[in-house]
N, C-alpha and C positions, 0 to 999 in steps of 0.2 A: 496559512489557513487550511491547506490540504495536506500538510505534512503527515506522512504515515507514522503512526505511533505504535510502539510495541505492546501497548496495553491489551488489545484484543487477544493477541497470542498468549500473553500472560494469563488472562482470565480463562482461556480455554484449557491451558495446562493445569491451572489451579483447580478448575472444575473437575478435570479427569482425576487428579490426585485425591480430591475430596470424595469423588464418587467411588473410588477404589479403596477408600480408607474408612468406610462406614460412616457413622454419624459424627465422628470427630470429637466425641465426648467420652471415649472409653477411659478406663482407669489407667493413669500414667504409671510407668515403671519407676521405681525408686531411683535407679541409677540415672535415668533420663532427667528426672526432676532435680536431682542433686547437681548434675552437670549444668543445667540451665541456671540454677541459682548462683553457682560459682561464676558462670559467664556474666550474669548481671552484676555481680559484685566487682568484676574487673572493669566495668564501664563507668564513664562519667557522662551524665545527662545534662542537657540544657545549655550547652556551650553556645551562647548567642553570637560568638564570632565566627561560627561555621557559616561558610558561604551559602550553603543550600538549606539552612535550617528554616523550617516553615513556622507559621503562626501556631499551629496546633501540634504540640509535641507531648510526649508521654514519658513517664519514668517507670512504666510497667508496674503500676501499683497492684495488679492482680497476681503478679509473680510472688507468691508467699509460700513459705514452708508449710507442710502439712495440708496442702490443698492439691487438688487434681491438676497437674500441669497441662492436661489436654484441654482444659477450659481457659487457660491463660491467654492473654492478648498475644496474637501473632503466632500461636502454636497450634498445630494440627497433628493428631495421632492416627495410627491405623485403627481399624475397627475392632481388633481382637486382642493383640498382644501388648498394646500400650506403648509402642515405640513411636517416637516423634518422626513424622514423615515430611512436615513442612514447617519452616521457621521464617517468619516475615518480620524483620527488625528495621524496615525502611522508614525514613523520615522521623527518626527519634532524636536527632541531634546528638548522637552518641559520639564521644571522643575517647581517646585512649588507643590501645593497640590490640592486635589479634594474636598476641603471643600465647594467650591462654589456650591450652589444648582441648578445652572442654567442648568447644563447638564441634570438634571432630570425633567426640565420643557419641554423637548422635548419628550412629553409623547407618541408620535407615533413612536418612534424609533424601528426599527426591526433589524438594523445592527449598531454595535458600536465597533470601534477599537481604542484603546489607546496604541497600541503596540510600542515597541522600543522608549521609552521616559525615562525621569528621574524624575518621580513624587516622592514626599517625601514619605517615608515609614511611613505614618500616618494612624490612624484608618479610616476604610471605613465610608463615610458619612451616617448618619442616620437622618431622613428618606432618602431613596435613591432608590435602584433598584425596590422596590415595586411599584414605580410610572411609571415603564416602563413595563406594562403587555404584550405588543406585542413583546418584545425583543426576537429574535430567535438566533441571532449570537452575541457573545461577545468575543472579543480578547483583553486580558490584558497582553499578553506575553511581558516579558522584559520591563515592564513599570515602574519598581521600587516600585510598590505597594506591601504591605505585610499584614500579619495578617490574621484573619479568614474571609473568604468570607461570607457576609450576605446571608445565604440561608434558614434561619428559616422563618416560617410563610408564606411559599409559594413563597417567593421572587425568581425570576429567574426560576420559575417552568416551564415556557414555552420554556426555552432555548433548542435549537437543537444542537448547536455547541458552545463549550466553550474551549478557549485556555488560560491556566494559566502558560505557559512555562516560566521558568526563575524567578518565584516568590517564596518568602519565605512564605510558608503556613504551617509551622510546627505545628500549632495549629488546622489545619483543617484535619479531618479524611477522608480518601479516601472513605471508604464505606458509611459514612454519606453523603458525597458529591454525590455519585452515587444514593443513595436512595432518597435524597431530590429533585433531578432534574429528575422527572419522565419522561420527554419528551426527555432527553438528548440522542443523538445518537453518537456524536463525542466529544471526550475529549482528549486534548493534555496537557501533563504535562512534556514536555522535560525540563531537567535541573531545575526542580522545587523541593522545599522542602515540603514534606507532611507527615502526620502522618498515621500510621496503628495501633496505640495503641488500643487493643481490649476493653479497659475500656471506650473508647469514643464512642463505637458503639451505634447505635439507638436501640430502644427496640426490643426484640427478635421477636415480632409479625411480623416485617417487614424483619426479617433476611433472610428468604428463598425466598423472592420475586425476580423473575428474572427481571433484569433491561432491559431497552430498548437500552442499549449501544451497538453500532455496531463497533465503531472504538475507540481504546484506544492506545495512544502512550505515552510511558514513557521512552524517550531516556535520559540516564544519570540522572535519577531522584534520589534524595536523600531521603531515607526513615528514619523517626524518630519514636521512641517509639514502636519498634517491629521488627520482622523478616519478610521480604517480602515473603520468600518462604513459611512460615507457613501461612501467610495471604492469599497468592494466592491459596494455596492448599485448604484452608477453603472456599474461594469463589467458587472454582471449584467444591468442594464437594456439596455445596448448590445450584449449577447451577445458581449462581448469574450472571455469565457472559455468559450464554448459547447463547445469541444472537450475540455474537461477530463475526464479519466477518474479521476484521483486528486487529492484536495485535502486537505492536512494543515495545520491551524491550531492554535495554542495560545497561551494568555495574551492573548487579545483580549477586549475588552468589546464584544459585538455585540448589546446588549440591544434595539436598535432594529431588528434584523434577525431575521426569523422563520426558523426552521429549515425550515418548509414552503417558504418562498420560495427559500431557498438550494438546496434539493434540486430544486424544481420548475423553477428557471431553468437548471439544468445537466442537460440531457436525457441526456448520455452518461456522467454521473458514475456510477462503480461503487464507488469506495472513498472514504469520508469519515472523516477522523480529527480529532476535536476534543478537545484535551487541556489539562489543567492550568489551572485558574482561568479557564476559558472561560465567558463569560456570553452567553446568547442567549435569544430568546423562542421559545415553542412555539405562539404564537397561530396559529390556522387562517388560511390564505391561499388565495385563489381560484386561484392559479397551478398548484396540484398537482391536476389533474383525472384523471390516469391513474395506473396503477401505476408506481412509480419503478423504474428499472433498477438501483437501488442494491443492491450485494451485500455490502459490508462497511461497518459503521458502528461506530465506536469513540468513546465519550464518556467520557473519563477525567477525573474530578474537575471536572466542569463545573457551572455554576450556571444553573438555569432561572429567568429573571426573571419570566416570566408564562406562563400556560397549564398544562395537566396533562400531565406527561411520560408517565405510565402510559397515558393515553388515546392519546397519539401512538404508543406502542409497539404498540398493538392496531390501529392504522389499517391497513386492507387495502392501502394504497399502499406499505407496506414488505414486501409478501408475497414479494419476491424476495431478501430478506436471507438470506445464507448464513452470515455471521459477525456477531455482535453482542458488543461489549465495553463493559461499564459498570463504573464504580467510584464509590464514595462517594455512593450514592443510598439513600434511605430508601423502600423499597417494602414496608413492613410489611403493607399491605393488598393487595398484589399476590401472586398465587400463582405459584410456579414452574411448575406444571402449565399455567396459563393462558398464561403468557408463551411457553413452548415450543410449546404447542398452537396458538396463533394465528399463529405464524410457521412455516408448514408446510415451507418449504425450509431452515430453519435447521439447520446442521450443527455449528457451533462457537459455544458460548456461554461467554464469559469474564466472570465477575463477581468484583469485588474490593471488600472492605469494603462490601458491600451488605446492607441489611436486607430480608429477603424471607420470604414465608410458604411453607411446604411442605404446606399444607392443600389438599385437592382440592375444597373446598366451593364455590369460585368457578367451577368448570367448569359449563358448561351441562348436560352429561350426566354423571351420577355414574359411569357405566360407563367414563368416560375413563381411570380409574385402571388399567383392564385393557388399554388400548391401548398400542401401542408407537410411540414417537417416532422420528424420523430423526436425532436428535442423535448426533453422533460424538464430539465433544469437549466436556467440561464442566469448567470451572475455577471454583471457589468459594473463592478464597483470602481468608481472614479474614472471611468473611461471617457473618451472624447470622441464624439461623432464628427468626422471630418467632412462628410457630405451626405446628402439625402435627408429625408425627414423620418427620423426614427419614431416620432410620435405617431406618424401615419402607419408605420409597420405594426406598432403595438395596438392601435385602435381601429384600423380599417381592414387590414389584410389577414387572411386565415393562416399565413405562413407559420406563426408561432402558437396556433390555437391549441396545440397539445401540451403546452407548458403546464407543469404542476407547480413549479417554483420559479419565481422571478425576483431578482434582486437588482434594483437600479440605483442603489445608494450612491450618494455623492455624484449624481449625474445631472447635468443642466437640461431640464425638460420643461421649458417655460410654457410651451403650448400643449402640454399633455392634459387630457381630460380624464380625470379619475373615473367618471361615469362611463365613458367610451371604453376605457381600458378593461374594466371588469366585465363589461358586456361582450367584448370581442374575445377575450381569453376566458371562456366559460368553463374551462377545465382547471383553472387556477385554484390551488389550495393554499399557497404561501406567497405573500406579496410583501416585499421589503422596499421601502422608499425612504430610507434614512437620509436626512440632509439633502433631499432633492429640492432644489430651489425652484419652486413653482410660483410664478408671479401672481396668479389668481388662484384663490383657494380651489383645490380640485374637488371639493365636496359641497360647494355652495348651492349648486343648482340641481342636485340629485333629489329625485322624488322618493317618497316613502315606498313606492312600488318596487324600488330597486332591490328589496330583500329577495325577490324572486329571481333576480338575474345573477345572483352569486350563490347558487345552491351548495357549492363545495368549498367556499373560501373558509379556511381554518385559521390562518395567521395573517394579521395585517399590522405592519409596523411602519409608522410615518413619523419617526422621531426627528425633531429639529428640522421641520420642513417649512417653517415660516407660515404655517396655517393661521388664518385669521377668521374672525366672525364666530358665529354660533355653531357648535358642533352638532350635526344632525343626529337625532335619536335613532333613526332607522338602522344605523350601523351597529348599534348595541344589540339590535333584535335579529341580526343574521343568525339563524339557529345553528349553523355549522361552525360558527366562529369560536375558536378555543383560545386565541390570543389576540388582544388588541393593545397596541402601544402607540399613543400619540403624544408622548411626553416631550418636554422641552420645546413646546410651541407656545411661547410666552404671551401671544396675543389671541390665543384660542379661548373662547369663553362659552358660556352656556351652563346648563345644569344636568345632573344625571337623570335619566328617564326612569319611569317605572319599569322594572324588569319582570317579564312574564315567566311563568314556570316552564321548565324544559330547556332553558338556556344551556349551551355547551361551554360557556366561558370558563376557562381555567386560569388565565392570566389577564389582568386588567391593569394597565400602566398609564396613568394620566398625569404624572408628576410634572411640575414646572409649567403648568398652564394657569389660566385664569378661570377655570371652571369653579363654580361657586354654588351656594345654596346648601340645603341639608342633604345628608346622605340618606336616600329613601329607605324605608323599612323593607321595600321589595327586593333590596339586595340579598335578602335572605333566600330568595328563589335561586340564587346562583349556587346550587348545591355542589357543583363540580369545581368551585373556585379554589385554586391552590396559591395564587399570588395576587395580592392587592396592593398597588402602589398609587396612592393619591397624595403623595408628599408635595409640599411647596405649592399648594393651590390656595383657594380662598373658601374652602368649605367651612360651614359653621354648624351650630346645633349640637345635639348630643352624640357622643361617640357611639358607633354601632356595637352590637353584641357579637363577640367573636364566635360564640357557640353555634350561630346560625350557619356557619360554613364548616361542615364536618370534615372536608378534605384540605382545609387551609394549611399552608406551610409557611407563608411569609406575609406579614401585614406591615405596611408602612403608611401611616397617616400623619407623619411629621410635618411641621411647618404650616398648620392651618389654624382655624379659630374654634376648635372643638372644645366643648365643655362636658360636664357630667363626671361620672366616676366609674371605676372598674368594678365589675361584680366580684364578690368574694370567692366564688368557686366556679366550677364548670369547665375548667381548662383541661383537665386530664382526659376528657372525652375527645379532645382535639389531638389525636395521636401523632399527627404529622407536623404539628406546629414547631418550627425551628427558629423563627425570627419575628420579633415584635418591636416596632419603632413608632412611638407616639410622641416623640420629642417636640418641643417648641409649640405647644398648644396651651390651653387654659384648663386642663383636666384637674380635678380636685379630689378630695377624699383620701382614704388610706390606700396603701399599696397592698394588694392581697398577698399574703405569705405563700399561698399555694403556687403562685407563679414560679417561685424559686425552687419548687420541688417538681416541676413539670419534667417528665423523663426525657422528652425530645427537644425541649427548648435550648437553643444554643446562644441566642443573642437577645438581650432585653435592653431597650433604650427608652426611658420615660423622662429624660432630662428636660429642663426648662418648662416646667408645668407648675401647678399649685398644690401638689400632693402634701398632705400634712400627716401628723401622727408619728408613731414610732416605726422604725424599720425592723420588722419581725421576720424570723426565719424558723421553719420547722426542722426537726432533726433529720428528716429524709431529704436533705438538699440534693439536687440533681448533680451528678458528676459531669454531665454534658454541658452545663451552663458555662459557656466560655467567655461571654462578654456581658457586663452589667454596667449601665450608666444611669445613676439616679441624681446626677448633679443639677444644681440650680432649681431646687424645690424648696419646700418649707418643712422638711422633715426634722424631727426633734428627738430628744432622748438619747440614750447611749447607743453606741455601735454594738450590734449583737456579737456575743462571743462565738457564736456558731460560724462567723466568717471564716474561721480556720478550717471549716469543713468544705470550703469551695475548692476542692482539690482539682477540678477541671477548668477553673476560671483563669484566663490570661489577662483580662481587662476588667478593672474595677474602679469606677469613678463615683465617689460620694461627695465631691466638693460642692461648696456654695450652698450649704443647708444650715440648719440650726442644731446640729448634733452637739451633745455635751458629754462631759465625763472624760475619763482617762482611757487612752488606747495604748496597749503595749504592742510595739511593732513586731515582737517575736511571733505574733499570730501568723505571719506570712510564711513561717518556716514549713508549715504543712501544705501551703499552696504552691506546689512545685511548678505549676504551669504559669504562675503569675509573672507577667513582664510589664504591666502598666498598673500603677496604683496612684490615686489622688485622693487625699483627705483634706485638701486645702480649703481655707475660708469657711471654717465652722467655728465652734466654740470649744474645740477639743484641746486636751492636754496630751500630746503624744510623747510617750516615754519609751525607753528601751531597757527592759528589765530582764535581759538574758543573763542570768547568773552563771550559766555554764560557758558563756562566750562561744557558743557553737555557731559562729558566724558562717562557717562553710556550709551549713545546712540551709541557708537562705536561698531562695530561687534567684536566678539571674534576672535582674530588673533592667528594663530598657528605659522606662519613663517613671519618675517618682515625683509626685507633687505633695509637699508638706508645707505649703505656704500658710502662714497665719495659724500655726498649730502649737504655739507656746513652747517651742523647742528652746532649750537652753544650751544645747550642744549639737554638733553634727552627729547623726546616728553612726555608731561604730561599725555596724555591719557593712556599711558602704565601703569600708576599707578593703573588703575582699571582693568587691564587684569589679568587672572589667569590661562590661559591654553597655554601660549607660550612655544614652544620647540625649536625655533631657532630665535635669534634676533641678527642682524648684524648692529652695529652702527660704524664700523671702518672707519678710514680715514676721520675724521671730525675735527671740531675745538671745541670739547666739553671739558671744563676744570673744575677745582675745584674738589669737593669731589664726588666720585661715589655715587649716591643716594642710601640710605639704602633700600628703598622700592623695588629696582630692583631685590633683591635676592628672593623676594616672588612671582614673577609673573610667574615663570615656573611651569610646571606640569609634573611629572614623569621623563621625559627626557628633559633637558634644556641645549641648546647651546647658550652661550653669548659671542659675540665678540665686545670688546670695544677698540681694538688695534689701534695704530696710532691716538691718540687723545692727549689732553693736561691735562688729569687728574693728580692731584697732591696728592690725598690721597684716602684711601679706608678703610672701616671698618676692624679692625684687626681680627674679628671673623665672618666668613661668614656662620655659622651654620644655620642661618635663612633660607637659601636656602634648603628647605625640599624637595629635589628631589632624585630620585634613581640613575640617571645618569646625571652628571654635566660636561659640557665642557666649560671652562672659558679661554678666551684669553684677557689678559691685556697688551700684549707686546707693546713696543714703546710708552710709556707714560712718565710722569715725577713724578711718584709716589715715595714718600720717606717714610722712617721709617721702622718699622719691617715688616717682611713678614706676610701677613694675613693668618689665619687658614682656609683652604678650608672645605667645607662640606664633610660628610663621603662618599657621593656617587660620588665623583670626579673621572672621568676617563681620562680627558685630562686637563692639566693645563699649561698655558704659561704666566709667569711673566717676561719674558726676556726684556732687553733694558729699564730698569727703574732705579730707584735710591735707591732700597732697600739696607739697609746698616747695618744689624745686624746679629747676629747668629740666627740659626733656632731652634725653640723650638722642643723638641722630639715629642710633640703631632702633629706637622705638618706632620711628616713622618708617624705616625700611621693612619692618615686620608687618606692616599693614597693607602690603601690596594687594592682598585679596579682600580687604575690608570694604564693606558697603555702608557701614554705620559706625560713627565714632562720637562719643559724648564725654567731654572732660569738664563740663560746666560746674560752676560753683566750687572751685578749689582755690588754691593760692599759687598756681603755676606761673612761672616767669620765663623770660627769654623770648626769642623770636621764633616764629613758625617758619621752618625752612621750606625750600622748594621740593624737598623729598616727599612732602605730603601729596604732591601731585602724581607720584608714582602709583598711588591707589586709584587707578583709573575707573574702578567700579564704585567709587564712593558716591553714595546718594544722600547721606545725612552727616553733616559735620557741625557739631555744637561745641564751641570753645568758650562760651559766654561766661561772664562773671569770674574772670581770672585776672592776671596781671601781665598778659602777653603784650609785647611791644613790637616795634619795628613796622615794616610795611606789610600790607596784605599781599601774599604771593599772587602775582598776576595770573599764574597758570591756573588758579582755582576757577577763574571765570573764562579763561581763554581756551584751555585744553580739555576741561572736564565737561562733557556733554551729558553726563548722567546725574550730576549733582542736583538734588531737589531742595535740600534744606541747607542754608548757610547761616549760622548764628554765631557772630563774633561779638555780641553785645557786652558792654561794660568791661572793656579792656583798655589798653593804652596804645592801640594801633594809631599810627600817624601817616602823614603823607597823603597823596591823592588817591582817589578810588581807581582801581584798575580800569583803563579805558578800552581795552580790547576784550570783547565778550563774544563767545562762540555763537555762530549762526544757529547752532543746534541746542541752544541754552534750554535746559529743562528745569530751571529753578522755580520753585513754588513759593519759597520763603527766603527773603534776604533781610536779616536783622543785624545792623551795624550800629545800633543806638549806643550812645555814651562811649565814644572813643574820641580821638583828636584828628579825625579825617578832615581834609581841606580840599580846595580846588573845586572844579565843576562836576556836575553829575554826568556820568558817561551816557551819551545818547544811544550807544548800542544796547542799552538796557531794553530797548523795544524788541530785541531779539528773544527776550524771555517771555514767550507767549503764554506760558503756564503760570506766570507769577501771580500770586494771590496776596502776599503780604510784603510790603516794602517799608521798612522802618529805618530811617537815617537820622532820627532825632538826636539832639545833644551832641553835635559835632561842630566843625568850623567850616562847613561847606559854604562857598560863595557862589551864588548863581541867581538867575531869574526864575520865575515860576515855570516849572517843567510841564507845560501843557501837553507836550508830546507823549507824556506817560499815559494820557487818556486813551491811546490806541490799544493798550493792553486789555484784552477782552475779559480777563478773569480777575483783574485787580480789585480786591475788596478792602484792603487796608493800606492807607498811605499816610505815613508819619514823617514830617519834615521839621518838627518843632525845634526851637532853640538852636538855630543855625544862623547864617548870615545871608539868607535869601532876601531879595529886594525887588522893587518894581511892582507894577500892577499885575493883577491876576486875571484880567479880562483878556479875551482872545483877540488876536489881530484879525483884520478883515479876511485874510487868506484862510483862516481856520473856521470861519462861520459856517461854510457849506458842509463841513464835516462834523459840526457840533453834536448832531444827533447820535453819533457813534462813540463819543468820548466818555470815558469812565462809566460804562454801562452797568457795572456790578459794584461800584464803590459804595461802601457802607460806613467806613470810618475814615475821616480826613482830619488831620491835625497839622495846621500850618502856624501854630501859635509861636510867639516869641521870636519873630523874625522882623524884617523891615519892609514887609509888603505895604504898598500904599495904593491910592486911588479909591475907586468906589466898588461896591459889590453890586453887580448888575443882575437883572432878572435872568438873562441868558446863562450866566454863570451857574445860577441855582437850578435852572431847568434841566441841566445835563444829568443831574443825579437821580436818574430814574429809579434806582434800587432803593432810594430813601423815600420814595413816594408809594411804593407798593410792597407787599409781602406775599411770597408764593403761598398758594393754598396747600401745597404738599407738606410732607413731613418736615419738621424743623431739622436743620442740619447744622454742622459746625463749620465755621470758616477759619477760625483760629482755635487751637486746642486739639483738633483732630485733622491733620493733614495726611491724606493717604500717601503712603510710601511703601514700596516693597521692602525697603531696608529697615524701616523703623519698627522695632520690636515692641509690642506685638502688633505690627502692621499699622501703627499710628505714631505721630510725633506731636508732642504737646508744645505748641508755640504760644507765647504770652506777649501782650502789648501793654504799655502803660499809657493811660489817658487821664486827663483832668475831668472828673465828673463829680457832681454834687459837692464842688468846692474843694476836692482833695484829689491828689494823684493816686490812681488806683491801678494795680496790675491785674489784668484780666486774663484768665486761662479758661479754655473750653467755653467760648462764648457762643450762644445760640445765634443763628443767622438773623434773628429779628433785632439784635442789638445794632444800633446805628448812632453815630456821633459825628458832630461837626464842630471843630474848634478853630476859630480864626482870631483868638484873643492875643493881646499884647503885640499889636502891629500898628500901622499908621493909616488904617482905613478911614475914609471920610464919606460924607454924603448920607443919604437916608438908607435905612434897612428896607429892601424891597418887600412889598406885600407878598411876593411869591415865596418868601421864606416859609409861609404857612402851608405850602404844598408839600414840604418835606415832612409829611404828617406822621411818619413812623420813626422819626428821630427819638432816641432816648435821652440824648444830651446835646445841648446847644450852648456854645460859649463864644460870645462876641465882645467880651469885656476888654477894657483897657485899649480902646481905640478912640476915634473921634467922630463916631456916628452922630448924626443930628436928626431932627424931625421927630415924629411920633413913633411909638411902638406900633408896628403894623397890626391892624385889627385881625388879619387872618392868622396871626400867630396862635390864636385860640383854637385853630383847627388841629393843632398838634397835640391831640389827646393822649398820645403815647409818651409824651415828654415827661421825664422824671427830674431833669435838672436843666434850669435856664439861668444863664448868667449874662446880663446886659450891663453890668456895673462899669463905672468909670468911663462913661461916654458923655455926650452932650444931648441926650434925648430929652424931649419936652412933651407937654400935653398930659393927658390923663392915662391911667392904666386902663386898657380896654376892658369893659365890664365882662365880656364873654370869657375872659381868662379864668373867671370863677368856676368854669366847667372843666378845667384841666385837673381832673381828679387824681391823676397819677403823679402830678407834680409834687416832689418831695423837697427839692431845694430850689429856692428862687432868690436871686440877687439882682435888685434894681438900684442898688445904692450909688450915690455920687453921680447923679444926673440932674436934670432940671425938670423933673416930673411934678405935676400938681394935681389937685383934686382929691377926692376921697378914695382911700384904699378899699377895694371890694370887701364887703363884710360877709364872706361865705365861710363855711366850715373848713374849706381847704386853706383859704388865706389866713385863717386864724391860727394855723399851725406854724406859720413863718415867723421868725424872730424879728425884733426891731432892727437888727443889723441889716436885714434884707432891704430896708427902705431908707437908711440913713443918707444924709447928704442931698436930699431933695427937699428944698425949703418950702415948696408949694404943696407937699403931700400932708394929709391929715387923716385922722381915724386910726383905730387900733391896727397894729400894736404900737404905733407912735404915741407919745404922750400928748401930742398936739391934737385937740379935738376940732372937728369941723363946725362952722357956723350952721345954725339950723336953717338959715336961708340960703346956704351954699348949695349950688346945683350938685347933686350927688353923682360922683363919678361911678359909683357902684350901681346906679339906677335904682337906688332905694326911693320909693315913692313917698308922697306926703301922707301924714298920719290921717286915718279915718276914711281914706278912699277905699271903696269896696273893690276896686279893680287894680289896687296897687300891687307892685311886685313883692311878693312875700318871700324874702330871703330865707326865713326860718323854714318855710315849706320846701324851698329848693334845697336847703341844707339837708333836710330829711331825705329828699329824693337822692341827692348826691351820696348821702350816708348809706342809704339802702344799696345803691349801685356799688359803692365802694365795698360794702359788706359782702355782696354777691361775688365781687371780684376776689376778695380774700378767700371766701369759701372755695371758689373754683380753682384758685391758685393752689390752695392746700390739696385739693383733689388732684391737681396736675402733678404735684410732687409725689403723691402716693399711688395714683391709679395707673393701670397699664395703658389706658387710652389718653394719656395726658397730651400727646401732640395734637390729636384731633380735637380734643376739648379746648385746647388753647386757641386754636384757630377759630373755632366756633364762637368762643367768648369775644374775641377781637371783632369778628364779623358782626356779632349781635350789637356790641357797643357802638360800632362805627355806622352800621347801616340802619339801626332801628332807634336807639336811644338818642343819638346826637340830633337827627332831624326833628324828633319830637320835642326835645328840650329847647332847641333853638327856636322852633315854631312857637312854643309857649312864651319864650322871652320876647320875641318880636311882638306878639299880641299884647303883652303886658306893657312893653315899652311904648307902643303906640297909644294904648289906653292912658298911660300916665302922661304922655305928651299932650294929648287932647284935654285931659283933665286940667 
């Protein structure tokens, strides 16, 4: 955090050069211009494999012939003669070599930076740097160059600053380098390789000469050919580094060197930074006899090998310290009071992950708690207070009252009062409380008058603090406040206040809270606002006008419920605007074309809205616009041809719109910065009409989305790519052989999606894909033959829905050691699944369903794999018993073994699978009793045991009754059909299914169809189940959580159907057919108003059909056939839709749709009253009512399918029908029935 960076020195030197070079826009000399153009021609740009390439790279488009080179990017000239004096080519992703002599023809160069590129590690050009006698500043850091720097014969002798960080210079001796560059004052060797071999030293005559070096930084430097502690001790002894003012070292083992000796030997040293696994001694040395001039000391994650570090800190020789930074020390016996008090000049104290006491008992004078220290900045990030009451120190004592900055982030301060803190530290200007776990909101009890107690507070950050309740408006009104950040407090609510004029707010961050309401118009009073982040809140209403904030730089209103449209102009007045994110709202209208011409705008994200109209661009497109995301809108028309003018854009996403027409991919040749492009899911015809086959002119793409683009072949320009890590060509019409060259275009991590195409063949060995992480999706093609061998780095593999038809070679399984997801479903694969599959210890999703695999299920899948979440072996020929040994750490969410030949008992250790949601063992040969013990699984939602050999009663034994309330708490689908269960169905059996009695009022979720899994791409897994509903076997995929079904059909159940069956009122399907139930149809079955399918056929039920069943308006399929029912069939509009087959085999039933009519004197089972009675039940009237209700349901259902608020509306409709209409209609029926009876 406090690492010294060379940038300030760089800027100072550049400023001096520019100041002495005039305005920097003089007329460039022709020879200088020509040399620069030849130099550019020797470079290759945009090599994405370069380790240090950044997001924003350039190809130097301003470097053009017949233009003034003094105005070119990275070029500075002197003010009179037109010579180039400064050349900055850093961070351009340049590859190639420096053999071209042209760079050394710029003989007036004083500043040269080639940092952060990827030059070849070739020998340095000779002759070379001796031609640059005026060079003062040279930055070659992370440039890829290596070897010995040419410093002989006085080359580079005038250098003042040299940066060789990140270079391999193992043949270059450090002391030789220092001695050879006599004018050198600043040297950076961060992460460099360099030698300290004493045999390579310069002659002894120069060995004791003190160097001019003032700053030396060796952060994570690798030393070759010697011991650095011996080398450094030698240099200190010979006063070689006596002029050092700043020394930065990290990752060195200096256990033989004392910190006292280091400081004492460097009299001029003011700044000492020792970081990261640095080992040294604190043993007292005689060299330090006077007070050191050291002003800044940072020891970040150091190791003290001997001596007492706390004693060292209290040494008076450190009395001049102004800044002290310490991390990862255990000072549990050291008092914060003592530390601050002993260092009288200390102004800045930075502690990170330090254990320290807040008790004042260690102070010589107890009265010291009432003194005031000179400390200005205190950071205690992640520290632990071992004793004392730090909250009291902060809120009651004046000891820290001079603090200007206080950072207590990631500190446990449960008793801290925000109100007392800001009142006690009244000089505070910056307060950071990120992730401070405060049990009671620190802002709940503060009064509005508190604005007067914080006159100087400028920055307040309380990110992720667990704040709750309503956010007080007075904090917004602190006039001095420039930055307020309370983001990521998910339970913080309230509304934005009215803002008064004169506010100093510059940055307002409220993202990730529950703040709601409209964004007030008074936000226009925030005239100093530069950053506004209200993302992922609950704001609604019209989107505010940006033009009201003249200083605005970044606007993020994403993830809200904002509506309205964007104004067509007025953006160019916002000269500082760089970022706009309005994604995931409901904003409509057209997109202003002027946005894309804004000169300073860098990033524009308006995805997931309702924008319509054409995508228009003006000719003056901004070259600074780097990121554009218009995805998931309703844009239409053609893609503008001016897209080729987006020369500065690296990210372009136009996916999921309604764009039409033909797009020629060659347009991207002009977009040299482009590395992300998605045109997926439109109505486009993407073609490649590059007649010149100039594929090398295309930019290096990292991510390319062309899904559903009507492609008929793989774009050929991809053949010349080498750095792609995400390529999506799915849902196209590409056929034939998958091109072999495609396996070589990835780099390190490669995700390739070729699913839903017409490919017929693929190479049988994909080992040519030399990547470390490989995600391959070939599902839903027509590929035949043996299964191809994936590369060793495969972590996701989907070959499902093809025509692979052979056994699998053992080598296939051995190449999946790193895999976490494998799907081979819906092929014709044969053979056994070997134990080798268990070597994939990271496997989370395994789907081998719908093949012809045979043999035993490998026991290790359930025994040894504690990461497996999805196991689908459905519809194969596996036989034998289920594995009985299941891991205690079982993580399975889905087990689907349906349609195999498994036998034996259910393994009781299944109860170890606490995350299990779906268990489908249907259509096997399992022999067991009812597994009531499965009811302890807290998340089980689907249980399918159909078509096995289960037997016996399903009622609980007495020992289980006490725990009945906790059994099957989430079960929504149960299928026990086609077994040999017997006995009766009791009320207590039905009462356990609480989830079938209620529906959560929250958003509808998926319980099968989308199972969350880190391995399932793209982060979901589609699981299906097969149920018998509406008289047919139906496979259900992606089922809403409101779907519920109970199937006990085709067993040997007897006795009555309990009336409590009607309490399962949210069932969609109920099947009790082909049993031996007796008695009447329970009247409360009419409570099941959500029921769509009811099958009670082939039982021994008697009596009448309950009249109230006429109100079951959602009932589409009814089967009461082959019972002993009697009386009139209810004559309602709903019952009139059922065919005659629904009532066959009941000799006592009469009325439509049966041909047998009822006697006029027959007591009507449908409650139809006698003719002429003024109070008779009018079924025609009820039919109209039911029809109206049904019509409303249809309308609302249609709205559900189309509208964005379908989830909320669905719940409201259900609630209305259940809570309002049902009691009213039932009351009406009761009145009319009573009237008819008395009549």
